[in-house]
Jmol script that loads the backbone (N, CA, C; Angstrom):
load data "model"
ATOM      1  N   MET A   1     -63.249  70.972 187.473  1.00  0.00           N
ATOM      2  CA  MET A   1     -62.318  69.941 187.907  1.00  0.00           C
ATOM      3  C   MET A   1     -61.732  70.328 189.267  1.00  0.00           C
ATOM      4  N   ILE A   2     -61.483  69.317 190.071  1.00  0.00           N
ATOM      5  CA  ILE A   2     -60.882  69.522 191.386  1.00  0.00           C
ATOM      6  C   ILE A   2     -59.449  69.001 191.356  1.00  0.00           C
ATOM      7  N   ASN A   3     -58.524  69.866 191.697  1.00  0.00           N
ATOM      8  CA  ASN A   3     -57.108  69.513 191.803  1.00  0.00           C
ATOM      9  C   ASN A   3     -56.815  69.191 193.264  1.00  0.00           C
ATOM     10  N   HIS A   4     -56.211  68.043 193.492  1.00  0.00           N
ATOM     11  CA  HIS A   4     -55.855  67.571 194.832  1.00  0.00           C
ATOM     12  C   HIS A   4     -54.332  67.525 194.886  1.00  0.00           C
ATOM     13  N   VAL A   5     -53.739  68.330 195.770  1.00  0.00           N
ATOM     14  CA  VAL A   5     -52.281  68.432 195.871  1.00  0.00           C
ATOM     15  C   VAL A   5     -51.867  68.093 197.299  1.00  0.00           C
ATOM     16  N   VAL A   6     -50.903  67.201 197.431  1.00  0.00           N
ATOM     17  CA  VAL A   6     -50.413  66.787 198.753  1.00  0.00           C
ATOM     18  C   VAL A   6     -48.892  66.894 198.763  1.00  0.00           C
ATOM     19  N   LEU A   7     -48.354  67.514 199.799  1.00  0.00           N
ATOM     20  CA  LEU A   7     -46.906  67.619 200.002  1.00  0.00           C
ATOM     21  C   LEU A   7     -46.543  66.864 201.278  1.00  0.00           C
ATOM     22  N   MET A   8     -45.457  66.117 201.210  1.00  0.00           N
ATOM     23  CA  MET A   8     -45.042  65.279 202.334  1.00  0.00           C
ATOM     24  C   MET A   8     -43.599  65.565 202.728  1.00  0.00           C
ATOM     25  N   LYS A   9     -43.370  65.662 204.032  1.00  0.00           N
ATOM     26  CA  LYS A   9     -42.020  65.779 204.583  1.00  0.00           C
ATOM     27  C   LYS A   9     -41.776  64.508 205.387  1.00  0.00           C
ATOM     28  N   PHE A  10     -40.798  63.719 204.954  1.00  0.00           N
ATOM     29  CA  PHE A  10     -40.520  62.450 205.610  1.00  0.00           C
ATOM     30  C   PHE A  10     -39.866  62.654 206.978  1.00  0.00           C
ATOM     31  N   LYS A  11     -40.114  61.706 207.877  1.00  0.00           N
ATOM     32  CA  LYS A  11     -39.438  61.691 209.169  1.00  0.00           C
ATOM     33  C   LYS A  11     -37.960  61.410 208.940  1.00  0.00           C
ATOM     34  N   ALA A  12     -37.133  61.881 209.841  1.00  0.00           N
ATOM     35  CA  ALA A  12     -35.701  61.563 209.771  1.00  0.00           C
ATOM     36  C   ALA A  12     -35.524  60.058 209.855  1.00  0.00           C
ATOM     37  N   GLY A  13     -34.642  59.533 209.019  1.00  0.00           N
ATOM     38  CA  GLY A  13     -34.329  58.119 209.071  1.00  0.00           C
ATOM     39  C   GLY A  13     -35.209  57.224 208.209  1.00  0.00           C
ATOM     40  N   VAL A  14     -36.181  57.785 207.497  1.00  0.00           N
ATOM     41  CA  VAL A  14     -36.993  56.957 206.601  1.00  0.00           C
ATOM     42  C   VAL A  14     -36.087  56.441 205.491  1.00  0.00           C
ATOM     43  N   ASP A  15     -36.100  55.130 205.289  1.00  0.00           N
ATOM     44  CA  ASP A  15     -35.168  54.563 204.316  1.00  0.00           C
ATOM     45  C   ASP A  15     -35.756  54.521 202.902  1.00  0.00           C
ATOM     46  N   GLU A  16     -34.859  54.330 201.973  1.00  0.00           N
ATOM     47  CA  GLU A  16     -35.199  54.339 200.546  1.00  0.00           C
ATOM     48  C   GLU A  16     -36.204  53.241 200.207  1.00  0.00           C
ATOM     49  N   ALA A  17     -36.107  52.098 200.844  1.00  0.00           N
ATOM     50  CA  ALA A  17     -37.027  50.990 200.568  1.00  0.00           C
ATOM     51  C   ALA A  17     -38.465  51.372 200.936  1.00  0.00           C
ATOM     52  N   ALA A  18     -38.632  52.085 202.039  1.00  0.00           N
ATOM     53  CA  ALA A  18     -39.973  52.517 202.451  1.00  0.00           C
ATOM     54  C   ALA A  18     -40.549  53.526 201.465  1.00  0.00           C
ATOM     55  N   ILE A  19     -39.706  54.423 200.962  1.00  0.00           N
ATOM     56  CA  ILE A  19     -40.155  55.416 199.987  1.00  0.00           C
ATOM     57  C   ILE A  19     -40.525  54.731 198.673  1.00  0.00           C
ATOM     58  N   GLU A  20     -39.745  53.756 198.268  1.00  0.00           N
ATOM     59  CA  GLU A  20     -40.041  53.009 197.046  1.00  0.00           C
ATOM     60  C   GLU A  20     -41.343  52.223 197.196  1.00  0.00           C
ATOM     61  N   ASP A  21     -41.563  51.652 198.368  1.00  0.00           N
ATOM     62  CA  ASP A  21     -42.815  50.938 198.631  1.00  0.00           C
ATOM     63  C   ASP A  21     -44.005  51.894 198.535  1.00  0.00           C
ATOM     64  N   LEU A  22     -43.853  53.096 199.083  1.00  0.00           N
ATOM     65  CA  LEU A  22     -44.906  54.105 198.985  1.00  0.00           C
ATOM     66  C   LEU A  22     -45.172  54.442 197.521  1.00  0.00           C
ATOM     67  N   ALA A  23     -44.125  54.658 196.749  1.00  0.00           N
ATOM     68  CA  ALA A  23     -44.286  54.995 195.332  1.00  0.00           C
ATOM     69  C   ALA A  23     -45.016  53.878 194.588  1.00  0.00           C
ATOM     70  N   GLN A  24     -44.685  52.640 194.871  1.00  0.00           N
ATOM     71  CA  GLN A  24     -45.373  51.523 194.209  1.00  0.00           C
ATOM     72  C   GLN A  24     -46.842  51.473 194.597  1.00  0.00           C
ATOM     73  N   SER A  25     -47.135  51.736 195.858  1.00  0.00           N
ATOM     74  CA  SER A  25     -48.527  51.752 196.315  1.00  0.00           C
ATOM     75  C   SER A  25     -49.310  52.882 195.655  1.00  0.00           C
ATOM     76  N   LEU A  26     -48.699  54.053 195.571  1.00  0.00           N
ATOM     77  CA  LEU A  26     -49.357  55.179 194.907  1.00  0.00           C
ATOM     78  C   LEU A  26     -49.597  54.884 193.431  1.00  0.00           C
ATOM     79  N   ASP A  27     -48.631  54.236 192.807  1.00  0.00           N
ATOM     80  CA  ASP A  27     -48.729  53.935 191.381  1.00  0.00           C
ATOM     81  C   ASP A  27     -49.928  53.037 191.070  1.00  0.00           C
ATOM     82  N   GLU A  28     -50.345  52.240 192.021  1.00  0.00           N
ATOM     83  CA  GLU A  28     -51.477  51.331 191.815  1.00  0.00           C
ATOM     84  C   GLU A  28     -52.833  52.009 191.966  1.00  0.00           C
ATOM     85  N   LEU A  29     -52.899  53.130 192.676  1.00  0.00           N
ATOM     86  CA  LEU A  29     -54.195  53.747 192.963  1.00  0.00           C
ATOM     87  C   LEU A  29     -55.040  54.043 191.722  1.00  0.00           C
ATOM     88  N   PRO A  30     -54.485  54.633 190.665  1.00  0.00           N
ATOM     89  CA  PRO A  30     -55.340  54.900 189.497  1.00  0.00           C
ATOM     90  C   PRO A  30     -55.884  53.624 188.840  1.00  0.00           C
ATOM     91  N   ASN A  31     -55.251  52.489 189.094  1.00  0.00           N
ATOM     92  CA  ASN A  31     -55.733  51.222 188.540  1.00  0.00           C
ATOM     93  C   ASN A  31     -56.923  50.666 189.311  1.00  0.00           C
ATOM     94  N   THR A  32     -57.102  51.102 190.545  1.00  0.00           N
ATOM     95  CA  THR A  32     -58.174  50.548 191.379  1.00  0.00           C
ATOM     96  C   THR A  32     -59.237  51.574 191.761  1.00  0.00           C
ATOM     97  N   ILE A  33     -58.938  52.858 191.586  1.00  0.00           N
ATOM     98  CA  ILE A  33     -59.905  53.901 191.958  1.00  0.00           C
ATOM     99  C   ILE A  33     -60.291  54.663 190.692  1.00  0.00           C
ATOM    100  N   LYS A  34     -61.474  54.358 190.180  1.00  0.00           N
ATOM    101  CA  LYS A  34     -61.898  54.895 188.884  1.00  0.00           C
ATOM    102  C   LYS A  34     -62.133  56.401 188.899  1.00  0.00           C
ATOM    103  N   GLU A  35     -62.314  56.993 190.059  1.00  0.00           N
ATOM    104  CA  GLU A  35     -62.570  58.435 190.151  1.00  0.00           C
ATOM    105  C   GLU A  35     -61.349  59.279 189.792  1.00  0.00           C
ATOM    106  N   ILE A  36     -60.165  58.701 189.826  1.00  0.00           N
ATOM    107  CA  ILE A  36     -58.935  59.438 189.520  1.00  0.00           C
ATOM    108  C   ILE A  36     -58.846  59.661 188.019  1.00  0.00           C
ATOM    109  N   LEU A  37     -58.832  60.937 187.608  1.00  0.00           N
ATOM    110  CA  LEU A  37     -58.712  61.279 186.187  1.00  0.00           C
ATOM    111  C   LEU A  37     -57.263  61.468 185.763  1.00  0.00           C
ATOM    112  N   MET A  38     -56.438  61.964 186.676  1.00  0.00           N
ATOM    113  CA  MET A  38     -55.009  62.194 186.427  1.00  0.00           C
ATOM    114  C   MET A  38     -54.312  62.029 187.763  1.00  0.00           C
ATOM    115  N   PHE A  39     -53.109  61.441 187.745  1.00  0.00           N
ATOM    116  CA  PHE A  39     -52.412  61.165 188.993  1.00  0.00           C
ATOM    117  C   PHE A  39     -50.918  61.189 188.728  1.00  0.00           C
ATOM    118  N   GLU A  40     -50.216  62.097 189.380  1.00  0.00           N
ATOM    119  CA  GLU A  40     -48.762  62.190 189.259  1.00  0.00           C
ATOM    120  C   GLU A  40     -48.172  62.348 190.648  1.00  0.00           C
ATOM    121  N   PHE A  41     -46.997  61.809 190.829  1.00  0.00           N
ATOM    122  CA  PHE A  41     -46.316  61.944 192.117  1.00  0.00           C
ATOM    123  C   PHE A  41     -44.819  61.818 191.889  1.00  0.00           C
ATOM    124  N   GLY A  42     -44.048  62.284 192.867  1.00  0.00           N
ATOM    125  CA  GLY A  42     -42.607  62.152 192.760  1.00  0.00           C
ATOM    126  C   GLY A  42     -41.880  62.857 193.881  1.00  0.00           C
ATOM    127  N   ARG A  43     -40.563  62.651 193.878  1.00  0.00           N
ATOM    128  CA  ARG A  43     -39.680  63.239 194.887  1.00  0.00           C
ATOM    129  C   ARG A  43     -39.257  64.627 194.471  1.00  0.00           C
ATOM    130  N   ASP A  44     -38.992  65.442 195.454  1.00  0.00           N
ATOM    131  CA  ASP A  44     -38.488  66.788 195.206  1.00  0.00           C
ATOM    132  C   ASP A  44     -37.107  66.711 194.560  1.00  0.00           C
ATOM    133  N   VAL A  45     -36.888  67.540 193.552  1.00  0.00           N
ATOM    134  CA  VAL A  45     -35.593  67.533 192.867  1.00  0.00           C
ATOM    135  C   VAL A  45     -34.724  68.728 193.240  1.00  0.00           C
ATOM    136  N   VAL A  46     -35.317  69.762 193.839  1.00  0.00           N
ATOM    137  CA  VAL A  46     -34.551  70.964 194.203  1.00  0.00           C
ATOM    138  C   VAL A  46     -33.893  70.797 195.568  1.00  0.00           C
ATOM    139  N   ARG A  47     -34.617  70.232 196.499  1.00  0.00           N
ATOM    140  CA  ARG A  47     -34.137  69.979 197.859  1.00  0.00           C
ATOM    141  C   ARG A  47     -33.608  71.231 198.556  1.00  0.00           C
ATOM    142  N   SER A  48     -34.387  72.288 198.461  1.00  0.00           N
ATOM    143  CA  SER A  48     -34.034  73.516 199.169  1.00  0.00           C
ATOM    144  C   SER A  48     -34.521  73.433 200.611  1.00  0.00           C
ATOM    145  N   GLU A  49     -34.152  74.386 201.391  1.00  0.00           N
ATOM    146  CA  GLU A  49     -34.523  74.459 202.806  1.00  0.00           C
ATOM    147  C   GLU A  49     -36.047  74.403 202.976  1.00  0.00           C
ATOM    148  N   ARG A  50     -36.791  75.023 202.076  1.00  0.00           N
ATOM    149  CA  ARG A  50     -38.247  75.101 202.202  1.00  0.00           C
ATOM    150  C   ARG A  50     -38.991  73.960 201.514  1.00  0.00           C
ATOM    151  N   SER A  51     -38.273  73.118 200.803  1.00  0.00           N
ATOM    152  CA  SER A  51     -38.901  72.048 200.030  1.00  0.00           C
ATOM    153  C   SER A  51     -39.457  70.943 200.910  1.00  0.00           C
ATOM    154  N   TYR A  52     -40.533  70.358 200.449  1.00  0.00           N
ATOM    155  CA  TYR A  52     -41.012  69.107 201.002  1.00  0.00           C
ATOM    156  C   TYR A  52     -40.314  67.991 200.227  1.00  0.00           C
ATOM    157  N   ASP A  53     -40.418  66.754 200.708  1.00  0.00           N
ATOM    158  CA  ASP A  53     -39.678  65.651 200.114  1.00  0.00           C
ATOM    159  C   ASP A  53     -40.391  64.965 198.957  1.00  0.00           C
ATOM    160  N   PHE A  54     -41.720  65.009 198.967  1.00  0.00           N
ATOM    161  CA  PHE A  54     -42.498  64.198 198.039  1.00  0.00           C
ATOM    162  C   PHE A  54     -43.826  64.914 197.797  1.00  0.00           C
ATOM    163  N   ALA A  55     -44.357  64.778 196.597  1.00  0.00           N
ATOM    164  CA  ALA A  55     -45.631  65.423 196.281  1.00  0.00           C
ATOM    165  C   ALA A  55     -46.475  64.531 195.393  1.00  0.00           C
ATOM    166  N   LEU A  56     -47.777  64.761 195.471  1.00  0.00           N
ATOM    167  CA  LEU A  56     -48.666  64.138 194.510  1.00  0.00           C
ATOM    168  C   LEU A  56     -49.712  65.147 194.083  1.00  0.00           C
ATOM    169  N   VAL A  57     -50.141  65.005 192.838  1.00  0.00           N
ATOM    170  CA  VAL A  57     -51.174  65.852 192.254  1.00  0.00           C
ATOM    171  C   VAL A  57     -52.167  64.915 191.579  1.00  0.00           C
ATOM    172  N   ALA A  58     -53.438  65.078 191.901  1.00  0.00           N
ATOM    173  CA  ALA A  58     -54.485  64.260 191.291  1.00  0.00           C
ATOM    174  C   ALA A  58     -55.605  65.169 190.815  1.00  0.00           C
ATOM    175  N   LEU A  59     -56.326  64.705 189.832  1.00  0.00           N
ATOM    176  CA  LEU A  59     -57.428  65.468 189.254  1.00  0.00           C
ATOM    177  C   LEU A  59     -58.705  64.650 189.359  1.00  0.00           C
ATOM    178  N   PHE A  60     -59.782  65.316 189.804  1.00  0.00           N
ATOM    179  CA  PHE A  60     -61.079  64.679 189.969  1.00  0.00           C
ATOM    180  C   PHE A  60     -62.145  65.532 189.290  1.00  0.00           C
ATOM    181  N   ALA A  61     -63.211  64.904 188.856  1.00  0.00           N
ATOM    182  CA  ALA A  61     -64.269  65.615 188.126  1.00  0.00           C
ATOM    183  C   ALA A  61     -64.978  66.636 189.007  1.00  0.00           C
ATOM    184  N   ASN A  62     -65.177  66.319 190.282  1.00  0.00           N
ATOM    185  CA  ASN A  62     -65.929  67.206 191.178  1.00  0.00           C
ATOM    186  C   ASN A  62     -65.670  66.794 192.626  1.00  0.00           C
ATOM    187  N   LEU A  63     -66.279  67.518 193.552  1.00  0.00           N
ATOM    188  CA  LEU A  63     -66.073  67.222 194.971  1.00  0.00           C
ATOM    189  C   LEU A  63     -66.619  65.844 195.353  1.00  0.00           C
ATOM    190  N   GLU A  64     -67.679  65.403 194.698  1.00  0.00           N
ATOM    191  CA  GLU A  64     -68.246  64.085 194.993  1.00  0.00           C
ATOM    192  C   GLU A  64     -67.249  62.972 194.682  1.00  0.00           C
ATOM    193  N   THR A  65     -66.593  63.060 193.534  1.00  0.00           N
ATOM    194  CA  THR A  65     -65.618  62.014 193.186  1.00  0.00           C
ATOM    195  C   THR A  65     -64.385  62.094 194.082  1.00  0.00           C
ATOM    196  N   LEU A  66     -63.982  63.294 194.465  1.00  0.00           N
ATOM    197  CA  LEU A  66     -62.885  63.434 195.424  1.00  0.00           C
ATOM    198  C   LEU A  66     -63.267  62.778 196.746  1.00  0.00           C
ATOM    199  N   GLY A  67     -64.501  62.967 197.179  1.00  0.00           N
ATOM    200  CA  GLY A  67     -64.972  62.355 198.420  1.00  0.00           C
ATOM    201  C   GLY A  67     -64.943  60.839 198.364  1.00  0.00           C
ATOM    202  N   ARG A  68     -65.327  60.268 197.229  1.00  0.00           N
ATOM    203  CA  ARG A  68     -65.282  58.810 197.088  1.00  0.00           C
ATOM    204  C   ARG A  68     -63.837  58.311 197.125  1.00  0.00           C
ATOM    205  N   TYR A  69     -62.939  59.050 196.508  1.00  0.00           N
ATOM    206  CA  TYR A  69     -61.512  58.718 196.558  1.00  0.00           C
ATOM    207  C   TYR A  69     -61.007  58.744 197.999  1.00  0.00           C
ATOM    208  N   ARG A  70     -61.360  59.781 198.725  1.00  0.00           N
ATOM    209  CA  ARG A  70     -60.858  59.943 200.094  1.00  0.00           C
ATOM    210  C   ARG A  70     -61.286  58.814 201.013  1.00  0.00           C
ATOM    211  N   THR A  71     -62.432  58.184 200.745  1.00  0.00           N
ATOM    212  CA  THR A  71     -62.923  57.114 201.611  1.00  0.00           C
ATOM    213  C   THR A  71     -62.715  55.722 201.017  1.00  0.00           C
ATOM    214  N   HIS A  72     -62.119  55.638 199.853  1.00  0.00           N
ATOM    215  CA  HIS A  72     -61.881  54.346 199.205  1.00  0.00           C
ATOM    216  C   HIS A  72     -60.875  53.542 200.036  1.00  0.00           C
ATOM    217  N   PRO A  73     -61.132  52.254 200.266  1.00  0.00           N
ATOM    218  CA  PRO A  73     -60.227  51.436 201.094  1.00  0.00           C
ATOM    219  C   PRO A  73     -58.778  51.413 200.602  1.00  0.00           C
ATOM    220  N   ASP A  74     -58.562  51.414 199.290  1.00  0.00           N
ATOM    221  CA  ASP A  74     -57.180  51.408 198.780  1.00  0.00           C
ATOM    222  C   ASP A  74     -56.470  52.720 199.087  1.00  0.00           C
ATOM    223  N   HIS A  75     -57.199  53.833 199.016  1.00  0.00           N
ATOM    224  CA  HIS A  75     -56.614  55.132 199.373  1.00  0.00           C
ATOM    225  C   HIS A  75     -56.286  55.165 200.868  1.00  0.00           C
ATOM    226  N   LEU A  76     -57.198  54.667 201.685  1.00  0.00           N
ATOM    227  CA  LEU A  76     -56.975  54.679 203.134  1.00  0.00           C
ATOM    228  C   LEU A  76     -55.758  53.844 203.518  1.00  0.00           C
ATOM    229  N   LYS A  77     -55.537  52.745 202.825  1.00  0.00           N
ATOM    230  CA  LYS A  77     -54.364  51.910 203.086  1.00  0.00           C
ATOM    231  C   LYS A  77     -53.073  52.683 202.791  1.00  0.00           C
ATOM    232  N   VAL A  78     -53.041  53.371 201.649  1.00  0.00           N
ATOM    233  CA  VAL A  78     -51.855  54.156 201.290  1.00  0.00           C
ATOM    234  C   VAL A  78     -51.701  55.349 202.236  1.00  0.00           C
ATOM    235  N   LEU A  79     -52.809  55.952 202.611  1.00  0.00           N
ATOM    236  CA  LEU A  79     -52.752  57.071 203.551  1.00  0.00           C
ATOM    237  C   LEU A  79     -52.117  56.644 204.875  1.00  0.00           C
ATOM    238  N   GLY A  80     -52.402  55.426 205.317  1.00  0.00           N
ATOM    239  CA  GLY A  80     -51.758  54.908 206.529  1.00  0.00           C
ATOM    240  C   GLY A  80     -50.249  54.841 206.390  1.00  0.00           C
ATOM    241  N   LYS A  81     -49.772  54.396 205.224  1.00  0.00           N
ATOM    242  CA  LYS A  81     -48.324  54.364 204.968  1.00  0.00           C
ATOM    243  C   LYS A  81     -47.749  55.775 205.010  1.00  0.00           C
ATOM    244  N   ILE A  82     -48.444  56.717 204.381  1.00  0.00           N
ATOM    245  CA  ILE A  82     -47.969  58.104 204.345  1.00  0.00           C
ATOM    246  C   ILE A  82     -47.847  58.654 205.758  1.00  0.00           C
ATOM    247  N   LYS A  83     -48.865  58.441 206.575  1.00  0.00           N
ATOM    248  CA  LYS A  83     -48.841  58.951 207.954  1.00  0.00           C
ATOM    249  C   LYS A  83     -47.697  58.339 208.762  1.00  0.00           C
ATOM    250  N   ASN A  84     -47.374  57.073 208.505  1.00  0.00           N
ATOM    251  CA  ASN A  84     -46.267  56.422 209.223  1.00  0.00           C
ATOM    252  C   ASN A  84     -44.908  56.960 208.810  1.00  0.00           C
ATOM    253  N   LEU A  85     -44.776  57.400 207.558  1.00  0.00           N
ATOM    254  CA  LEU A  85     -43.489  57.868 207.034  1.00  0.00           C
ATOM    255  C   LEU A  85     -43.231  59.349 207.242  1.00  0.00           C
ATOM    256  N   CYS A  86     -44.292  60.135 207.461  1.00  0.00           N
ATOM    257  CA  CYS A  86     -44.153  61.591 207.400  1.00  0.00           C
ATOM    258  C   CYS A  86     -44.244  62.282 208.745  1.00  0.00           C
ATOM    259  N   GLU A  87     -43.436  63.327 208.877  1.00  0.00           N
ATOM    260  CA  GLU A  87     -43.541  64.205 210.039  1.00  0.00           C
ATOM    261  C   GLU A  87     -44.499  65.350 209.758  1.00  0.00           C
ATOM    262  N   ASP A  88     -44.719  65.660 208.476  1.00  0.00           N
ATOM    263  CA  ASP A  88     -45.637  66.737 208.112  1.00  0.00           C
ATOM    264  C   ASP A  88     -46.263  66.420 206.756  1.00  0.00           C
ATOM    265  N   ILE A  89     -47.558  66.678 206.666  1.00  0.00           N
ATOM    266  CA  ILE A  89     -48.308  66.490 205.420  1.00  0.00           C
ATOM    267  C   ILE A  89     -49.192  67.715 205.260  1.00  0.00           C
ATOM    268  N   VAL A  90     -49.128  68.340 204.096  1.00  0.00           N
ATOM    269  CA  VAL A  90     -50.037  69.445 203.796  1.00  0.00           C
ATOM    270  C   VAL A  90     -50.771  69.126 202.504  1.00  0.00           C
ATOM    271  N   ALA A  91     -52.008  69.588 202.432  1.00  0.00           N
ATOM    272  CA  ALA A  91     -52.811  69.305 201.249  1.00  0.00           C
ATOM    273  C   ALA A  91     -53.669  70.520 200.919  1.00  0.00           C
ATOM    274  N   VAL A  92     -53.995  70.632 199.655  1.00  0.00           N
ATOM    275  CA  VAL A  92     -54.949  71.639 199.203  1.00  0.00           C
ATOM    276  C   VAL A  92     -55.762  71.016 198.082  1.00  0.00           C
ATOM    277  N   ASP A  93     -57.046  71.337 198.074  1.00  0.00           N
ATOM    278  CA  ASP A  93     -57.961  70.905 197.023  1.00  0.00           C
ATOM    279  C   ASP A  93     -58.597  72.168 196.474  1.00  0.00           C
ATOM    280  N   PHE A  94     -58.445  72.374 195.176  1.00  0.00           N
ATOM    281  CA  PHE A  94     -58.976  73.605 194.601  1.00  0.00           C
ATOM    282  C   PHE A  94     -59.612  73.338 193.251  1.00  0.00           C
ATOM    283  N   GLU A  95     -60.561  74.204 192.925  1.00  0.00           N
ATOM    284  CA  GLU A  95     -61.200  74.129 191.624  1.00  0.00           C
ATOM    285  C   GLU A  95     -60.306  74.847 190.634  1.00  0.00           C
ATOM    286  N   GLY A  96     -59.805  74.108 189.673  1.00  0.00           N
ATOM    287  CA  GLY A  96     -58.845  74.652 188.723  1.00  0.00           C
ATOM    288  C   GLY A  96     -59.505  75.484 187.635  1.00  0.00           C
ATOM    289  N   THR A  97     -58.677  76.267 186.997  1.00  0.00           N
ATOM    290  CA  THR A  97     -59.115  77.030 185.840  1.00  0.00           C
ATOM    291  C   THR A  97     -58.364  76.509 184.632  1.00  0.00           C
ATOM    292  N   ASP A  98     -58.908  76.757 183.486  1.00  0.00           N
ATOM    293  CA  ASP A  98     -58.226  76.396 182.246  1.00  0.00           C
ATOM    294  C   ASP A  98     -57.234  77.505 181.961  1.00  0.00           C
ATOM    295  N   GLY A  99     -55.970  77.258 182.262  1.00  0.00           N
ATOM    296  CA  GLY A  99     -54.931  78.271 182.093  1.00  0.00           C
ATOM    297  C   GLY A  99     -54.835  78.800 180.682  1.00  0.00           C
ATOM    298  N   SER A 100     -55.201  77.978 179.705  1.00  0.00           N
ATOM    299  CA  SER A 100     -55.097  78.438 178.322  1.00  0.00           C
ATOM    300  C   SER A 100     -56.080  79.567 178.047  1.00  0.00           C
ATOM    301  N   SER A 101     -57.149  79.650 178.830  1.00  0.00           N
ATOM    302  CA  SER A 101     -58.116  80.723 178.598  1.00  0.00           C
ATOM    303  C   SER A 101     -57.586  82.064 179.084  1.00  0.00           C
ATOM    304  N   LEU A 102     -56.498  82.050 179.851  1.00  0.00           N
ATOM    305  CA  LEU A 102     -55.925  83.283 180.372  1.00  0.00           C
ATOM    306  C   LEU A 102     -54.832  83.848 179.479  1.00  0.00           C
ATOM    307  N   LYS A 103     -54.393  83.081 178.505  1.00  0.00           N
ATOM    308  CA  LYS A 103     -53.291  83.489 177.645  1.00  0.00           C
ATOM    309  C   LYS A 103     -53.787  84.292 176.454  1.00  0.00           C
ATOM    310  N   GLU A 104     -52.875  85.074 175.917  1.00  0.00           N
ATOM    311  CA  GLU A 104     -53.146  85.773 174.659  1.00  0.00           C
ATOM    312  C   GLU A 104     -53.284  84.727 173.554  1.00  0.00           C
ATOM    313  N   PRO A 105     -54.141  84.967 172.588  1.00  0.00           N
ATOM    314  CA  PRO A 105     -54.231  84.026 171.474  1.00  0.00           C
ATOM    315  C   PRO A 105     -52.881  83.899 170.759  1.00  0.00           C
ATOM    316  N   THR A 106     -52.566  82.713 170.315  1.00  0.00           N
ATOM    317  CA  THR A 106     -51.339  82.468 169.577  1.00  0.00           C
ATOM    318  C   THR A 106     -51.523  82.935 168.143  1.00  0.00           C
ATOM    319  N   PRO A 107     -50.578  83.755 167.649  1.00  0.00           N
ATOM    320  CA  PRO A 107     -50.723  84.216 166.264  1.00  0.00           C
ATOM    321  C   PRO A 107     -50.617  83.056 165.291  1.00  0.00           C
ATOM    322  N   PRO A 108     -51.230  83.172 164.117  1.00  0.00           N
ATOM    323  CA  PRO A 108     -51.153  82.095 163.139  1.00  0.00           C
ATOM    324  C   PRO A 108     -49.709  81.838 162.728  1.00  0.00           C
ATOM    325  N   SER A 109     -49.435  80.602 162.391  1.00  0.00           N
ATOM    326  CA  SER A 109     -48.099  80.188 161.984  1.00  0.00           C
ATOM    327  C   SER A 109     -47.962  80.301 160.470  1.00  0.00           C
ATOM    328  N   ASP A 110     -46.712  80.524 160.023  1.00  0.00           N
ATOM    329  CA  ASP A 110     -46.438  80.536 158.587  1.00  0.00           C
ATOM    330  C   ASP A 110     -46.213  79.126 158.055  1.00  0.00           C
ATOM    331  N   LEU A 111     -46.225  78.131 158.941  1.00  0.00           N
ATOM    332  CA  LEU A 111     -45.972  76.771 158.515  1.00  0.00           C
ATOM    333  C   LEU A 111     -47.193  76.212 157.775  1.00  0.00           C
ATOM    334  N   PRO A 112     -46.937  75.379 156.788  1.00  0.00           N
ATOM    335  CA  PRO A 112     -48.076  74.796 156.065  1.00  0.00           C
ATOM    336  C   PRO A 112     -48.824  73.801 156.947  1.00  0.00           C
ATOM    337  N   THR A 113     -50.116  73.681 156.748  1.00  0.00           N
ATOM    338  CA  THR A 113     -50.896  72.664 157.444  1.00  0.00           C
ATOM    339  C   THR A 113     -50.952  71.421 156.588  1.00  0.00           C
ATOM    340  N   TRP A 114     -50.978  70.307 157.180  1.00  0.00           N
ATOM    341  CA  TRP A 114     -50.933  69.039 156.435  1.00  0.00           C
ATOM    342  C   TRP A 114     -52.305  68.510 156.267  1.00  0.00           C
TER     343      TRP A 114
END
end "model"
wireframe off; spacefill off
backbone 0.3
color backbone group
């Protein structure tokens, strides 16, 4: 699986209506782009000095499906909005691991099974 992570820092003066419009546009992408397996986004809640303002995380089956997403007209339209609102955008795409395979096995429970 390919994890696609994008962090956005808004330009000074970007208003709440523009951010809400971006969120609505992002919310529609999984409905129109079938390659998206998982899609989450939201505003930063910590708001520290090093924080970005907004992030999205998406999951794709492989690099081919990520490539189709990147060139999809609906994605390009939203990307245009992002570029207009942001002073900085950083992204990383990485092949994820199954974190559960790195954990110690969970001991059996004393609870009855149903």
